[in-house]
N, C-alpha and C positions, 0 to 999 in steps of 0.2 A: 518685231513680233508684237502682237497685241490683239485685243479682242474688239477694238473699236476703230472706226475710220476717222474720227474727229471728235473734238470735245463737244459735249452737249448732245451727241447723237446716241441712239440706242445701240447696244452691243450687237455685233454680228459674228457669225461663225465663218472663219476663213482658214486657209492652210497656215499651219504654224501656231494657231491659237490653242490654248489649253482650256479644256472643258471638264466639268464634273459629271460623271455618269455612273450610276449604281454605287455611289459612295466612294468612287476612286477618281483620280485625276488622269486624264488622257490628253494626248496631243493629236490634233487633226493632221493626218499625213496626206490625205488626198480627198478631193471632192469630184464626183462624177455623176452629173445629173442629180437625182435624189438619193444617191448613195454616198456615204461618208465612211472613211477608213480611219480608225483610231489606233494609236500605238502607245505603249508604256515603256518606261526605261528598262523594265525587266524583260522586254522582248515580246510581251503579250500583245496581241492585236485582235481587232474585232471590226467587222464590216456590218453596217446596218443602215436602214433608211433614216433620213433626217427627221421624219415624223416620229419614229420611235425614240430618237435622241431627245427631241424637244418635249415629248410626252413624259419623260422620266421625271419623277417628283423632285429629285435632287439636282436637276440640270441647271447649270449656270456657266457663264463664260468667266473663267478665273481671271481676276485682276481687272475686270471691266466694271464701269459704273452701273449701279442698279438702274433699271429702266424707270422712266417716269411713270407715276401711277396714272391710270386712266381717270379722267375727271368724273366724279360722281354727280352728274347733272341732276339726277332725280332728287338726291338729298339737298343739293345746292339750291334748288328751287323752293324748298320748304322753308328756308330761313327768310327773315324780313329783307326788304330791298336795301335797307341801309347796311346790313351785314354783307350782302352780296357785293355792293359797291366798294366796301372797305377791302374785301378779299381780292377783288379785281384790281384795286389800286395797288395792293402789295405785290401782285404777280410780276409786273415788269421789273420792279426793283429786285426781287429775288432772282430773276433770270439774269439781270445785269451783274449781280454779285457772283453767280455761279459761272457764267460763260463770258461775261464782258459785253454781251449784247442784250438790250432790254426787250427785244422782240424776237420771235422765232425765225428760223431760217426761211427765206422766201420773201420776207418783207424788210430786208436790210439794205436795199438799194439806196445809195446816197448817204449812208450812215457810216460812222467810224466809232471805234471803241474809245471811250473816254480814258484818259491816261490813268486816273485813280482807280479804274476797274480793270486794267489790263492784266490778265492772268500770267503773262510772261514776266511782269515786273513786280507784282505785289502778291503776297500770300493771301490765303483766304481770310485769315483773321484781320489783316490790314484792310481788306476790302469791306469786311463787316463793319469795322470802325468808321470807314469813310461813308458807308451808306447810312449808318446811324446818325452821323453828323448832318448829312444831307436831309434825311427825313425830319430831324428836329427843326431844321431851318424851314422846311415846307409846312410845319404846323402839326406833325404827328406827335401826339402826347405821349410822354414817358417812353421814348424809344432809345434803347442803349445797344451797345454791341452785342450783349447777351440776347437781347430781344430779336435782333436780326438773325443771329445764329439759331435761336429756337425756331423761328419761322422757316428758315432754310430746311432744317431737319424735318419739320412737319410737312413741308412741301415735297420733300423726297419720299416720305412714307405714304402720304395720302393725296398728293397732288393739290389741286385747287381747293379741295375740301379741308385740307390741313390749314389753310389760311383763314378759314371762317372762325369767328369768335364763337366758341361753343356755348357761351352764356345766352346767346340768342337762339340756340337750337331748341325747338320744342321737344319735350321728353316723349319718346315713342320707342316701343319695342323693349322697354325695361320692365323687369318684374316689379310688382307693387312693393315688395319688401326690400328691394334694392340688394345690397350686398350683406344683409344680415345673416348671421349664422342660422343654418337650418334647424339646429337643435333648439335655439332660442325661439324661433318661429313656432316649432312644434310645442314648446312649453307654453307659449302665450295662447295658442289655440286650446290647449288642454285646460289652462286656467280659465279661459272664457267659457269653456264647456261646463266646468264645475260651478261657475258663478251664475250660469243660466237658471232662471226661475228663482234666484235668490235676490235679496234686496241689493240695490246698486250701491257700491262704495266708491272709493276714489281710485285713481290710477296708481297712487302710491301703495294702497292696499293690494292691488293686483300685482304690483311689482314684487311685493313680499311673497305672494303665493307662487309666482313664477320662479323666484329664487329657490323656494322650497322644492318645487317640482324638479328643477335642474339638479339639485343636490341629491334628491332621492333617486333620480334616474341615472345620472352619470357620476355621482360622487361630489364631495365638497371640493370646490376650487377647480374642477376640471373644465367647466364651461364658464367663460367670462361673461358677466352681465353687461349689456350695452349701456351706453351713457343714458342720462335721464331724457335728453331730447330725442335720442334715437328710439328709446323705449316708448315714449309718447307717440311718435310717428307710427311705430309698429302697431300699437293698440288702435290708433285711429284708422289704420288701413285694414286690419284683420277683424275688428269688432263690428258686429252688426249695429247700425244706428240705434236700434231699440235697446240693445244690451250694452252700449258703450258707457263705461264708467266716467265719473267726473261730476262736478257740481252743476246743478241746474242753473239755467240762465235766470238772471234777475228780471222779474216782471215789472211792468210799468207802475203797478200799484205798490210794489215793495218799497219801503222807505230806505233811503240811502243811509249808510252807516256814517255817523259823524266820527271823524278822526280825532283822537285825543292821545297825546303823548302820556306814557306811563309816569307816575309820580317819581320824583327823585328820592330814593331811600338809600341809606348807608349802613343799616344794621339789620341783621336777621330779626324778624318779628316787629320791626318798626311799623309796618302796615301789613295786615293780613286781610284778604278779601274772602268773604263767605257768600255762597249762593247755592240755590237748589234748582234742579231741572229734571225733566223726565229723561231716562236713559233710553237710547235707541236700541233696546234689546227686549224681546218678548220673553218673559220668564214665567215659570210655574209658581203660582202663589200657594199659600197654605191650604186653601180649600180645593186645590186641583185646577182652578181656572187659570187663564193666561192673562197677563197684564204687564205693563211697562213699569218697572220700579222707579222710585225717585232717588236721585243721587245728590247728596249734599257734600261739598268739598270746601276745604280751607286752603288757600294758596298764599304763600309768602311772597310778597312782591320783590324783595331784595334778592332772593335766591331762586324764585320761580318753583319752589318745592311744594308738592302737595302734602301738607302736614297731616291731614286726616281726610278720610272719605267714608261716608256711611250710606248704605243702600237700605231703603225702606219700601215695603210692598205698596203702601198707600201714602197718603199725604203725610209729609214730615211734620212732627210736632215740636213744641218748644223744648221738650226733654231731649230730643235728638240733637238739637242745636247746642244744648247745654252739655251733653255728653261729648260733643265734638270738641269742646274746649278742653275737657280732660284728656282726650286722646292726643291733642297737640302738645300737652305739657308733660306727658310721660313717654318713655321709650316704647316702641312697638316691638313686641317679642317676635323673633324669627321662628317660622314654622319648623317643626322637626324634619319635614321632608324637603326643605329648601336646601340648595347647595351652599357650601361654605362661602362662596363668593358673595352671597347676599347678606352676610353678617357685617355688622358695623366694624368689627375688628379688621376686616379686609378692605374697608373703604379708605379713601385718601383723606383721612382726618387724623389729628393727634389723639388717637384712641387711648393710649396709655395715660396721658395727662387727664383726659376727660374721665376715664374710669376711676382714677384716684379721687375725683370730685363727686362722682355719682356711680355707686355700685350697681344701680339698676341697668346700666348699659351693658353688663355682661350678658351675652347671648341676644342682644338686641339686633333688630334688622337695620340695614344700611339706609336709614331715613333720618332726617333731621328731627331733633327735639327742641322745639322753639316755643317760648312763652310769648304770645303776642302783646305788643304795647297798645296798638289801636286796631280795631276790627271794623272794616267797612262792610255794611250790609245794606240790602234794599229795605223798603218800607213794608215788608211783609209782617203779618201779625206775629209770626213765630219769633222773629228777630227783635220785635219791639215789645214782647211780652215781659211781664214782671219777673218771671222765672229766669229768662235768659239774661236780662239786664242785671238781676241780682247775682247770677253766677259770674258774670263778667266783673262786677264790682268786687266779689269775693277774691278773684284772682288778680285784681289790680289792673284790669283791662278796660280801656275806654271804648265805647261804642259810637261809631260815626255813621249815621244813616246817609245814604246817597241821595242826591236831589231827585225829585220825582221825574219819571219819564226820561231819565238820563242813564241808559245802560253803559255809556262810555266811562262813567265814573268808576265802574267795576270792570274795565276793559281786560285786565289780566285774567280774572277768573272766567270771563266770558270766552276769551280765546282758549283757555285751558279746557273748557267743556268741548269746544270744537276739536281740539287736538285729541281728546279722549275718544270722541266718536271716530276720528280718522285712524288713530293708531291702535285702538283697542276694540271698540264695539263692532266694527265691520268684520273682525276676525272671529267673532263669537257666534256660535250657532243660535239662530233666532234673531239675527240683526234685522231691524225693521226699516232701515233706510232713513234718510233725513226728512222725508215727507212722504205722504201716501202715494204720490206718483212714482216714487222710486222703490216702493215696497215690492218684494218678491211674492210670487204666488204660493210658495211653500213655506212661508215664514212660520205659520202656526204649527206645521208638521215638524219643523226643525227645533222649535222651542222645547227644551228638556232640562234647562238649568234652573235650579231653585235659587232663592235669594241668598242663602248661605254659601252656595257654590260660587255664585257670581261675586260675592264679597271676597272669597278666598282668591279667586282669579284676579280680581281688581287689585287687591293688596299686593299680590306677587308681581303683577305687571308694574305697579307704581315703584316697587323696590328695584326690580331688575331692568325695567324699561325706561320709565319717565325720569327717575332720579339719575340715571347714567346716560341720558341722551343729551348731546350738545344742544344748547338753546342759543338762538341767534342774538337774543337780547342780553345775554350774560357775557360781559367782556371785562377782563381784569385790566387795570391801568398799565401794568407791566407788559401784558400780552394783548394789545387791543385788536389784533387780527385773528385771534384764536377764540372760538366760541367754547365756553365752559359748560359743564353739566351742572345741574342744581346741586349735586353733592360736592363738586369741586368749588363752586362759589360759596357754599356754606362753610367748607373747610377754610377758604381764604378769608372769610369775614369774621369767623369766630376767633381767629388769631389776633384780630384787632379789637373786637367788641367783647370777647370772652364768652364763657359758658357758665351760666348760673342755673343749677338744677332747682326744680320746684318740688318740695317734699309733699306730693299729692298722694294721700293714702286712700285705702278703700272706703273709709268713712266719708271722704270728700265726694266720692261717686254717689253714695247714698243721699247725701245732702242735696245733690243736683236733681234727684228724682222728684216728680210731681207729688204734691201733698193732698191728702183727703183727711177729713175728720170723721171718725167712726167711734161708736161705743163698743166697749168690751162686755159682751153678754156671757151667760153661762156656757153657751156653745162655743164661744170664741168671737171672732170678728167676721161679720158678714159684709161682702163686697161684691155687688153685681151677681147675686144668687150663688156666690161661692163662699164657703166657710173656711176660715183660717184658724188653726188652733195649735197650741203648744202648752206644755206644762208650765212654762215661765209666766203664763198669763193667770195662773191660779190665784195669786194674792190680789189680783186686780179685777177679777170677774165681778160684774155688777157695780163696780166702784166708779166714781166720777174722777176725771183727771184734774190736776191742779190748775188747768187753763180755764178760768171762769169765762173768758171772752168767747170761748167756743162751746158754751153750755155743757161743760164737763166732758166733752168728747176727746178722744185721744188722737194724737198726730200720727198719721199712717202715711208712709212713703211706698209707692208702687211703681213698677216698671211697666209701661204700656205694651211692651213687646215680649214680656215674660211674666205671665200672671200666675206662675206656680208658687210664688211666695210674695209676702209683703214684709214691710219693716215698720215696727211701731216703736215710738219713743216712750219709754216707761219712766217711772219716777226717778231712776238713777241718771236720767239725762242722756242715755245711750240708745241707739237704734238697735233693735233686736229682730232677728229674722223669724218670721212666723210662716210655716209652710201651709199650703193648701192640704186639706185632709185627704184629697185624692191624688196628691202629687206622685206617689209611687205607682199609681195606675196609668198615668199619662207619661209616655216615654219621651216626649218632645216638648220644647217650649212653645207657647202659643200666645197670641195677643188678644186684645179686646175685640178686634174685628171678627176673628174666627170664632170666638166664644159667642158673640151675638148671632153669627150665622148658624151655629149649632143650636142655639136657643130657639130660633125660629123654626128649625126643622123638626125638633122633638116636641111632641104634644105634651102639654102639661097635664099630668094625670097622677093620682095618688097623693101621698103626703109630700111635704117639701123635701124631706130627706130622700125619698125615692126619686123625686124629680131631679135632684142634684146628682144622684148616682147614675140616673139615665143619661144626664148630660155628660157626665164624665166618661161613660161607656161609649156614647156616640162620638165624643171628641177623640177618644183613643182610636176608634175604628177609622175615623176620617183621616187622622194623621198617618195611620198606617197605609191607607190607600194612596195618599198624596206622595208617599215615599216612592211608589212604583208607578205613578200616573204621570205621564208627560204630555198628554193630549187634552183637548178641550172636551166638554160634554158632547158637542156635536160630533167630534171624531170618535168618541166612545160609542155613540149610537150607531155610527156607520160600521164600526168594527163588530158590534153585536149583530147587525143585519147580515154582514158577510159571514160571520160564524154560523148563523142560522141556515145560510144557504150551503154550508159545507165547504166554504172556501178557506184555505189556509191563511191564517192571520198571524202577523208578527206580534207576539205578546210584549207587554211593557217590560222595561229593564228592571232588574232586581234592585232593591235598595242598596245604597252604598256605591253604585257605579258613578264614576266621574262624568262630568259634563264635557263632551268633546268640544274642542275649539276649532272651528272652521274645518270640519270634516264632513264627508258625505255620509248619508244614512246607509248603513249596511245591515243586512239581515243577521239577526242573532239567533242562536239555537234556543228553542223553546224550553223554559225551565220545567222541572217536574213539579206540578202543582199538587201531587199526591201528598207532599209534605206540607205542613203548616208553615205559615210565615214565621212563627216563633222558632220552629226548628231550623229554618233557613238562617235566621238571624243568629241563632246559637251556633250554627256551623261556622258562620263568618267570624264571629267573635272568637271561637276556639281556634280557627285557622290563623287569625291575626295575633293570637296570644303568644305564639312562638317567635315572632319576628318584631313585634312592636314593643313599645315601652311598657312598664308595669301598669297595672290597672289604675293605681293611684297617681300616676304621673300627671294626667290632665287635671286632677283635682288639686295637686300641689301647685301647678301653674296658676290655677284659679285662685288659690289661697294667697300666693305671692302677689297676684295682681290686686288684691284687696280683701279677699276672704268673705265676700258678701253674698255669694251664691247667685250672681246674675248670670244670664245666659251667655256663654262664651262659645262662639262658632267653632273654634279650634278644639276645645274640649269635647264638644258634641261630636265633631268629626272623628276624634280618636275613639270615643265610646262606640260609635256605630261602625 
């Protein structure tokens, strides 16, 4: 009994053979013309045409060898000639292992089965080994018994096409996204849609957005993100060439970057690099216009920690660089709204030992406190000014100017700026892109963050993002294969070098402020059309100071970004705070630039006192408008025209709303403008009073930081 007439032939249906029909096994009882009679052991029988039997989807001859696959000559002709010849060369060898004959039936005259391939004498595995030995002697590279067995199985399933090297097969008929998860593909398309008309970022930034979309849609950890290379291929296939993220190609005129190894430093603060650049974010300035703020950072080379970061709306001044020194030497207080994981007590540092040395670390953010030994700066005038150099000398810090036209001398801080753009800026609403060609068409409409809001976002990102992100250049000698975070490297190095706190008090901050020499008149102290007065000046009105070199004028310290008060050194040698006479009328800090802007807008009329009162009123109104204005003057004009035509217009956000990070613009319900802005502010303050800290909490924080009344962004945020 059997289903085949000989080895190597296709199975046939004959009397006594067992076949599968309709999911059951039958035996062929009789054949009469085109009629076949089938029987079962249970006695069941059926008579049907052979065509019906062969057409059954589950039909097969039980125990018979599977039929050889029909050669796919159409596909076979698409491969290169060398691949065709290699497949045809394998064909007689596979036949010889299977049947003992290298050629098909009909062309075997005068031939005999070689003894090592006789199926009656040797098993299939022994014939595979013999064929591998023969092919290796003929020059076939890397052929083993397993290779021959794999080629046999491929020939049984696909015929001659199974012997073709698939690496030579051109890709055809495959979906562009390959075998990628459809949910990931949909998330990539959604991320590309959200990024359309925005400034182009990097593929890494798009990967973060795709992960957020997958978590929001399917839940955290439900859909696995593809590998980095697979994700890059998906973006390359799915993104339009005009919207494809990534860095622009270097032009022929762009100078090549000179490679320079980072200096070898062994202690935290041994070398700190400071530099300033324009941030790739469009922000709302104090006067309501849009502009890119300047960012000044200090990076510790040993730990790659960002010790301090300061945002300024206009050009950075020497006082900003001097105050940067003070921020490096004192702990950064953690914001009340930050999670407990961002506190220094939760960081991987010997907190208990450090707290016993410096009580200021209580409630500090998880960021290093490092006093620099050497500061590397460029040759900008703000870093070579007498005020900055004197501040460094007062703290025992040496200043090392970098060679001219050698940015690689500050390679660490330059790479940090690039990382900030990639990891932070491109996720903030109002991202401008790295150059004008990559800027989105709706950048100005997205810009709604003020400088204090950006400063808060940046401080929180540095604490939770940068300081806890593994850095490839941070390797501990004990774990050379593991990249450490800046906080981990700081913790590892302070166990060797130690931690020495610097007792920097509030008076030290005041000494770092720029100095002007002014007389004390009967009205007080006049500074740029502003009058500062206090009862403490009564014994000194109209008197000359003991400093004869300054023609009897008094030493006055002022903050260029908060002109609401000044500090004068009186005969007791101490700096005393003198408020502006209209400080209670202006509810926000302001700087010299916005004061000059208001001064040019207000016509000088009446007496000097009336003129100053008019300036104070105009300043207060301007600051109130900028709290709720997020667009440019051009956009404001367009909104007025649309309102005149009766079109519904989205009103600006109320003061106090947070700046969204990487979110789409959504329509908000129009506020009730029948109430005054003062009423709305009073309602917000009253609503917050039940859940926030007491009213004096922010002032206590300010007093603990120095008690000098400078503008503190956190205190202002709590107040508003």
